[in-house]
N, C-alpha and C positions, 0 to 999 in steps of 0.2 A: 504493500500500500504506500502511496505517496505520503511523505511526512511534511511536505511544504507545498503551499499553493497560495496564490494571491487571494483567491476567494474559495471558501468552502460553503457549499450548499448542503444544508441538513434537511433531508427529505427528498426522496426520488419519486414521489407521486406526480400527478399531472402538472402541478405548479413548478416543482423543482426541475422536472425534466423539460418543461416548456421554457423555463428560464435558461437552462443550459443550451437548449436548441437555439434560442435567439442569440445568446452570447456567442455561440459557435458561428452563426451567420455573420456576426459583427467582427469576428476575428479575435475575440477576447476568450482565450482558451486555457489560461493558467488557472484552471478551475478543477476542484475535486468535489464530486457529489457523493455523499455518504447517506446510508439508510440503515436503520437497525434491522430491517427485514431483508427478504430475498428480493431479487430483481427479475422481472418487473413487478411481480406480485409482492408488494411491500407489506401488506397487511393493514394499511391505512384506509381512509375513506375511499380513495381512488379505486382500491381493489374490489370493493363491494358495491360501488355506486351503480344504479340501474342505467344512468347515462342520459336521462331526459334533458333536453336543451330547449327551453323556451326563452326567446330573446327579448320579449317586450317587458320593460320595467319602467316605472315612473322616473327612475334615475337614468339620465342620459349616459352617465359614466358606466353604469352596469350594462345597459344595452349595447354600448360601444364595445365593451369587453366581450359580451356574448356574441355579437356579430362577427368580431374578429375570430373568436374561438371556432365558430361554424366555418368560416373561411379557411382557417388553418387546418382543421380536422378534415375538411373536404379535400384538401390538397395532399393529405398523407395517406399512405397505405403501408401495409406490412405483409410481405410475402404474397402480394396480390390481393390481399383482403382489405376492404375499406375501413377507415377509422371513424366514419360517420354514415349513418343510415338516413337518407333524405326522405323521410316519411311524412314530414309536416307535423304541425301541432294544432290541436283542437281543444278549446275550452268551451264547455256547455253551460248554459244558464237554466235553472229551474225556478227562478224567483224574479220578481219585478226589480228588486234591488240589484241583483246580479246583472240584469239586462242593462241597467244604467251604467254599472261599473264596466261592463264589456264595451259599451259605446265610448266611455271615457278612455279605456285602454286602446280601443281602435284608433282614436285620435292620437294617442301617445305613439303608437306604432308608426303611424304616418309621419308624425313629426320627426321621429328618429330614423326614417328611411327603411323601415321594415315592411315588406309586402304583407298585407293583411286584409281580410274582409270579414264582414258579418254575414253569416249564412243561415239559411232556414233549417228547421228540424229535418226536412227531407235530405238536404245536403249533408247534414251531420250523419245521417244514417248511411249515406253513400260513402262517406269518408271512413266511418267506423261501422262495418256491416253487422256487428253483433249487438249494436245498441238498440235498446227499447226507447224510442223517442217520445213516448206518450206524455212524459212530464217535461220534455225539453222545449224551451221557448225560443232559443236561438243559439248560435254558436259563433265563436271567434276563431277564425282559421288563418294560420300563418304557415304558408307552404314551405318556407325555408327553415323552419324548426325541424327537429329530428332527434335521433338517438346517437349519442356519442359512444364509442367503444373505448373507454378510458385507458384500460390496461394495454390494449393494442396500440393506441395512440402514444402512450407513454414509452412503450418499447421502440416504436418507430422513431421518436424524437431522441431517445437514448442512443440508438444506433447512429443517427446522424451526428450527434454531438461527439460520440466516441471517434467517429471517422475524422473529425476535425481536431482531435487531440485532448478533449475533455475526458477526465477519468471518472469512473463510477466504482464505488466500493460498497458491497452489501455487508450485512451483519456487523455494522459498526455502531455501537451505542455511544452517544455523547454523554460524558460524565460531568463535564464542567466547561464553562466558557471562560477563557483566560483573558484578563484585561490588565492594562497598566496605564496609569495616568489618563483614565477615561477613554481608552482605546482598546479595541480587540487586538490581541496578539496571538491567539491560538485557541485550540480546543484540546481538552483531555478526553480521550476516548478509550473504549474497551480494547482497542488495538494500538494504544500508545498516543503520544502527543503529536498534534499537527500544528505547525506554525503557519499563520496566515495573517493577512491584513484586514480581511473582511469575512463576515459570516452572514449568510442569508438563511433565515429560519423558514422552512416550508414544511414544518412538521405537523400541520393540521391539528388534530385533537390533542396532540402532545405539546403544542406550542407553548402554553403557559409554563410548562416545566423548563423549557429552554430559556424562556424569558427570565425566570427567577434566577437561573444560573448567572445571568449577566446583570441582574438587578433592574431589568426592564419589564414592567407589567405588560402582558399581552392580554387584553380584555376580551376573551372569548369563552363560551360555555359549551362544552360538548353535550349533545343531546342525543337520546336514542330515538330512532325512527323505524317504523315497522315496514317490512317488505316481505311479500309472500309470493310463491310460485304455485300455480294450479297444476293439477293433473292435465294430461293431454285432452284437448277439445276435439270431439268428432268433426266439428265444423272446420278445423284446421288440419285434418288428416292429410290433405294433399299439399300442404305448405312446404315449399322447398327453400324459401328464403327466410332469413332470421326475422325480418319484419317488413310487412307491406301495409299493415293497418296503421293508421295514424296514432301518434302519441297523444293520449287523451287525458284531460283534466276535468274532474267533477268537483269544482272548488266549493260549491254549496255544501258538499259533504266532506271536504278536505281530503279528497282522493285523487290518485292518478293511476293510469294503466298503460302498459305497453305489451306488445306481442313479443314472445320468445319462440319463434317458429311455430310449433304446434301446441303451445300453451301460453298462458298469460302471466304477467307480473302485476302485482297489486301493491301500490304504495299508500300508506295510511298515516295522515296527520291527525286523525280524529280520535285523539286520546290525550289524557293528561300528560303534559311534558314530563319526560324522565331525564333528569340531569345526571351527568357523570363527571366527577372531578378528574382532572387530567392525571393526578397522581394515583388514581385508583384504576387507571386503564392498564391492563396487563401488558407485559413485554412480549415481543415476538418470540414464539417458541414455548410460551407458558400455557398455551391452549391448543387444542386440536384444530380449532378454527382460527381465523385471523383475529388479532386483538381488538379490532374495531367492531367486532360483531359480538353481541350478547344474546343470550337465549330469548326466544320469542315469548311474549306475554299474551296468551290467548284472551285474557280478560279485557285487553285493550282493543280487541278486534271485532267485538260484537256489532257496533254501529257500522263499521266498515263492511262487514259481511252483508248486512241488510242493504246498505247503500249500493253495493255491487250487485246484489240480487235484483234490485229495482232497475238499475241502469244497464247492466250487462248480464242478463239472466243466464245465458249459456256459460259464461265465465264462472259464475258462482256454482252453477250446477256441476261443473267439473270437480269442484272441491279443491281445497288447499293441500298441496303435496309436501311443501316445505316452507319454512319462514324463519325470519330472524329479526332482531332489533339491531340496526346498524347505527353507528355514531357519526355525526358530523357537527359543525360548529355554528354557533350563533353569537353575535356581538350585541352590545347595548342598543345600537341603532340599526342593526341589520346589515351594515356594510362590512367590507373586508378590512383588514388591518395591513397597511402597506407603507413601506418607506424605511428610512434610516432613523434610528433612535437619536434623540438629542442628548440623552444621558450618556450613551456609550457610542463613540464614533466607530464606524465600521460594523455596527450591529444592525443588520437589515432584516426586515420582516415581510413576509407575504403569507398571511394567515387568514383563516375563516373564508376561504375561497372555494366556491362550489365548482363542479365540473363545468357547468355552463360558462364560467368566466375564466377557467384555468389557462387557456391558451392566450387570451388577452392579457391576463396578469403576467404571464411569462414574458411577453413582449415588453410590457411596461417596466418590469423589474430589470430586464437586461439593459434597456435604454438608460434607465436611471443610474444603474451601477457603472455601466461602461462609458456612457456619454454625459452623465451628469444631470440629465433631465429627460423625462418621458415625453413622447409626442402629445399625449392626451392629458386633459385635465382630470386628475384623480384625487382632488382635494377631499371628496367625500369618503375616501378610503385612507386618508392620511393618518398614520400611527399617532401623530402628535395632536389629533383633534380632540382627544378626550381630556377633560379636566380631571384633577386628582380624585375627586369623589366618584367619578364615573369608572374608575379603575379598581375600586375596592371589590374584594371577592363577593361580598353580600350584594352590592349593586349589580355586578355582572351576572350573578345567579338570577336575580329577580328579573332583570331586563332580558336575559337569555330565555328564561321561562316564557315571558310574554311574547318575545319575537317568534318562538316556536309555535305558540298557541295561535298567533295571528297570521301565520305564513300564507294561508289561503283565504283569510277574511277579506271582506270588502273594507278597504282602508282608504278613507278620504284623504286627499292631499293636505288638508288642514287639521286632520285628527291628531289629538294629543295623547301621548303616553299617560296612563293614569297612575302608575306606580313605578318606582317610588317618586313622590313629588314633595314639594315644600322644603327641599333641602337648603336652598339658597333663597333668602328673603331680604329684600332691601329694607332699610330702616323705615320706609313708608308703608310697609306691608299692612300694618294694623289700620292705618288711616284709609288705605285703599280698600280693605275689606269692609270698613264702615261705609264706604261709598259704593259698595256692591260691585266691586271689580270682578270681571270674569278673567281668570288668569290663564295664560299660556306659558309654556316652558320656553325660556330663552337662555341657552347656555347653562341650564340648571337653575336659573333664577325664575322666580314667579313674577311674571310681568303682565300687567293688565292689557288685555286686548280691547276691551271696552268696559264701560261702567253702566250697570243697570240703573243707577240713580239718575243718569242722563236721559232716561226715557221721556221725561217731561219735554225735552227739546224736539220730540217728534211731532208735537202738535202743529198742524198747519203745513207740514212738509208734504211734498209730492214727488218723492224720489222713486225710481223704478224698484220693483220687488225682484226677487230671484226665484228660480225654480227650486225644487226640493233638494237636488244635489248641490246646486250652487249656494244654497242658504245654510248648509250645514256648517257649524262652527263659525257662523257669521251672524251679525245682528244689524238691522237698519239703524241702530243707535250709532254705529260707526260713521254713517253719513251725517247724522246730526252733530256729532262731535267735530267732524271735518268742517262743517259750515260755521260752527261756533268759533273754531280757531281762526277761520278767515275773517270773521266779523269782530271778534274780541281777542281771546287768548286761550291757550290750553297749556296745562302742566303735564308733561310727559315724564315717565320714569325711564331714565337712561342708565341706571345703575349697572345693567348687564353689559354695557360697553366695556371692552377690554382696555385697560390703561397700562401703558408700558413706559417706564422711565429709563431713558438711555443717557448715561453719563460717562465721563472720563475724557482724558486728553485727546482720544481719537474719535469722540462721538460725532463731531461735525463731519469729519471726512468720511466716516463710516456711513452715516445717513445720506450724505451726498452721493455716495457710490450706490446705495440701494434705491434711492428715490429718483423718479423720472423728472420731478419738478426741482426747483432750486430751494433747498431748505436753509440756505445760509442767509437768513433774514435777521433783522435786529431783534434783540430780546423784546418780548411783548407781541411778536407777530406769529401768525399761524399760516401754515401752508397746506393746501389740499394736494395730495399726490397719489400716484400709483407707484407700486414697486413691481418691477418686471422680471421675467426670467430671460434666459439667453435667446429664446425665440421671439422676444418682444411681447409675450403674453403677460396678462395682468395677474400677478401673484397676490397682490394686496391692494386695497383701496382704502385710504385712511387720511387722517389729518395729523399734522405734527406741529406742536407749539414749542417755540423756543423759550425756555425758562431762564437760561443763563448761557454764557458763551459756550460752555461744553455740557449743557444739560437740556434735554428735550423730553417732552411728553408726547408719546404716540398714542393716538386714540383710534380705536377701530370697533366694528360691530361685535356684539357678544357672540353671535352664532358662528363667526369665523375667527374669533379672537385667538383661540389656541392655534389655529392654522397660521395666522399672521405672526404670532409670537414665535412659532416654530421656524418660519422663514427667516425672521430677523436673527434669531439665535443661530440658525444653521450657517448664516453668512458672516457671523461675527469674527473679528480678527482674533488670532490666538495669542497675541502678544500682551494681553491684559490691559490694553489701552481703552477698552470699552466695557462698561458694566451694564447689563440688561436686567431689569427688575420688573416683574409683574406686580403692579400695585393695585390691581382691580379691586380686591377686597378691602383695601384701605380707604377707598373713596366711594361715596355714592354720588349720583348725578341726576339732575333734572333738565329737561328742555322747557324753557318758558318762551313760548312762541305765539305770535299773533300781533296785530296792530296796536294792542294795548300793553304789550309786554314791557316796553321801556317805562311807561308810567307806573306800572305795578312795581317793578324793581326799584326805580328811583325813589318811590315812596318809602322804601325800607332801608335805604343806604344814603350816607352823606357823600359817598364816592360818586364821581361824575360818570354816568353811563350814557351820556348824550352821544350823538354821532361823533362829535369832536373829541369827547373824553374817552370813548371806546369805539373806534372805527371798525368797520367790517373786516373780518379776519384779523382781529386783534384780541388780546386778552389782558386782564388786570386782576389783581387782588382786590376784593371788595368785602366790606363788612355788612352782612345782611342781618339787620337787627343786631344781635350779639354773635351771630354765626360768622366765623372767618371762612371765606369762600373764594373761589376763583371763577370769574365770569369770562366766558369765551363768546365772542360775537360770531356765532355760527347758527345755522338753522338748516334742518333737513326737511323742512316743510315749505320752504319758499316764502317765509314770512319774517318780518322783523323779530329778533329775539336773541336768546342767549342759552348756551349750555352752562350750567352752574354746577361746579364740583365743590364738595366739602368732605372733610373727614367723616367716616361713616357714623360716628357717634353723634354728630350734629344733624344728621339727616331728618329725624323726626321734627325737630324745631324748624328746620328750613322749610319743609313741606307745609307745616302749620302756618308759618308767617306768610308765605306766598299765597296760600289759599285764602287766608283772611284778608290780606291786602288786595287781592284780586277780585274779591266778591263784588264790590260795587262796579267793577269794570267788566263783569261778565265772564271772569275766568272760570274754567271748568277743568277737572281732571280728565285727561283724554288718553286713549289707549293706542296700542301699536297698529290696530286696524285702520284708524283714522290717519295715523302717520304714513301708512303705505299709500293710501289714496291721495293724500296731500303731496307726497314726494313725486308720485308718478305724474301728476298734473304739471309739476315743475320740471319734469324730465330728469330728475336725479337718478343715477344708475344704482343698481343693487348688485353688490358682488355676490357671485354664486348663481346669479340669474342673468342679468343683462351683461355683465362682464365677468370674466374668469380667465383661467390660464390659457385657453385656446383663442382668446380675443385680444386684440391690441388696441392701444389708445387711439390710433388713427381711424380705424373702422368703427370704434365705439363713440366717436365724437368727443374725445377727450384730448385731442392734440394741443388744446390751449393750456393744458397742465403739464406739458413736456417742454423742458428747456435744454435743447441740444447744445447750446453755446456754453453751458455752465462747465462742461468737461465730461469726462467719461462716467458712465453709470451702466449697471447691468441691463442689457437689452438695447443699448443705444445703437450699436452697429447694425443690428437687425432692423431696428426701426428706420434708420437712415436708408437702408436698402429698400424697405417696404415703401418708404416715402417716394422713391423714384419710380415705383411701379403703379400701374392703374389699380385702383381699389376694386377688388372683386366683390365686396359686399359692404354693407353699411348698416349700422343700427338705426332704425327708423321708428318714428312715432306714427301710429295708425289710430283712427277713430271709427267707432260704429255708432250710428244714430238710433238704431232699432232698440227700443227699451226692453224687448224680450230677450236680448242677448245676455250672456254671462261669460265672463272670462276669469279663469283661475290660474292661467299660465300653462304653457306647454302645448296649447292648441295648435294644430297645423294651419299654415297660411297658404292659400291657393292663389295662383294667377294663371289665367287661361287654362283652368282645369288641372294644373299641375301643382304639387306641393313645392313651394319655393322657400320655405322657412317655417319657423314656429314662434309662438309667443313666448318671449323671455319673461315679461312681466305684464300683468293685466289687472285692471281695476276700473271702477266707475269713478269718473271725475265729477264730483258733486258741484264744483264751482263752474265747470264748463258745460255740464249737462250732457256728457257723452261717455260712452265706454272708451277706454284708452288701452291700447296695446303697444308694446315695444317688441321688436324682433329684427333680426338681421335679414336684409333683403339683398338679392343679387343686383349688380349694376344693371341699369335699365328699368328697374322697378322701384327706384328710390325717390323719384321726383314727387314733390307734393302734388296731390290731385290724382295720383295713380290709383286705379280701382283694383281692389283685391277682394278676397273672401276669407273669412276665418271660420273654421269648423268648430262647433261646440255640440258634443253628443250627437253627431250625425247631421246637424242642421247647419247650413252655411249662411253666414251673415255678411252682408255687403260692408266692406271696410274701405277706407281711403287713406292714403299716405298724407300726413299733415306736417306742416312746419312746427318745429319745437323751439322752446317749451310752449305749451298751450296756455299756461297761466303766467301772467306778468312777465312777458318775454324780455322786457328791458330791465327787470330786476329792481324796479323802483321801490316796491314794498320791502324787499329784502334789505336794501341798502339805505332805507330812509333814515 
């Protein structure tokens, strides 16, 4: 066995082998892949997975990974045998709620470029000949879905990687991860020590064990899942191919089915989640079957048996021949865990990855390790996205339990996790509860989405209603709050914002290198900026306040704060000239926004907060009553106002003072729902939706915040190159006049009958009286006045490209 390699991959399942395959293609071959099991049957989840691949996912990242996996597996074969069976995927509905969900998913598929159609019960029977369609209402048919042959694909990729010089070694158990000065230096294994610069953990259900060896939490929960094989079916007696019947999902009963030549396989999620601690999973060789398989629990199969009898009577009539409980992984938010740990340099992770996404993740990890950046935006899988409380074993267990339970549920895009909740509360929480706040989760914080106490504002309003699907986790009160902010003022809880203090002798130079804008402003000034990757993609979207010559306060959204903090730390100099400190919990914050905001604040302070005393994009220390605070002249709603920060212990008093002083001016507490509709009217971008790693400032309409002449910064060279080329697409504002429309985001956009983009953000503009959508459109479709259509649940609404911003285009209110 090799005792030295630049990179050691731990785990030779589909993810480890796909990474090795792509590294080999890139010429990065000083790699050793080890596994505790045999090759290619390693004994992990890859070895027992039924192989069903459904590409449609509300997450564009997950669908991108799945689409590539299908493409990769279709290109592979092993000894003349295919690695993917192109049978297509079919989901059936037996309920009105599922009908709506399928229509929504159909729009998602079109947005992501996945061929799909909604089909009749008769077509469902044609695609799945054994189906009893008497209870079937409609189907969702995706012809490019199918069945992966994961072990076959793994061996094919192993062979290719070996042919290019990558080594594979079976029966190697990792006993310890060796580190020195915060960096990986090697592994201690059952076959001796291996010296290396980097380790990539692709150990699946064993991942948390490896993480603990390095002191890096890997928040995943192995769960048992039932799979059964039937006896031979007379109806399939003449079958000569492994599968010609469609891959079938009966999600109303949490079931899926696939053909195995002359018999069927049955997958069952319809049981109480069975969690398994990674440390309790047996080692390879300690059991007659593979370690990732546990004995079948018949008591969990009763509902599944009846559901199968109703939908596929011939399948259940054949009876179950054999069955097992197989293990695979769930994370607190359902996404994979990808990337390099900030705690230990050279410790890479690709965990909680299903077969569906395995090939795509292999490509991502190879590019990340060998080239420094992946092609695609994978921030939803970033290992550094989890806050500390989200990595605790108890939290991971509870969320893993819930993720398994809901895997086939109808999950609305605005639906909130119910447990555990209430872990992070701003100092205003009690006052917000008294005002009947409806709380949503924001980076673990309880943040008001709207206030039921504002129901009084609905009197006399005539805003459009929404259909049943669009009105879930929404209230018309959000529109009333929106209008009151435009008329008077609103007090918003911004405590969930991530606050990062950057100090040290190298702070200015460091942030100048990271930021696309010029942050070298006088003390007391604030800069809005993007931080880019080498491709010119927008890694972060934030504001930076200069507190002192070598002290800066970086402010970013709560939902992406850990990601942004990770990017900043990952690029920090190693010479000790910069200190990066997450001070989020030390400070609470409010947004006091609206035309009456200055009057309200000035009534509480002797400090000058006039336009002259505190200009736009400036900050100053102020005393609000007796509360020492910092006021920043910023607004995310397009109105005059301030972000006000104070130490957490002063928060309750700050809220009380502002609400009392604002009462005669019409001040209300307002929620994040109103904030979103206010910001979309003003054309403000939302990172993770309108802008992200695969978009650049030029096409996103943010070129005004790029300063090429300030000197070098990450992404500058690529942006200069892009600037010299015709722009292929552009982020555009679109409006819909039809009051029956609804937009939640991700809906497909049509021009001349063809999908040309998708809605990155959508909401109703209560001040302009129109539905507003943002999305990237190809050149030739970006001119104001261009006619388009936007699909919502199968109905296409006329849309038109509009000049932006729609509200206060000159910024007169904002800069008053």
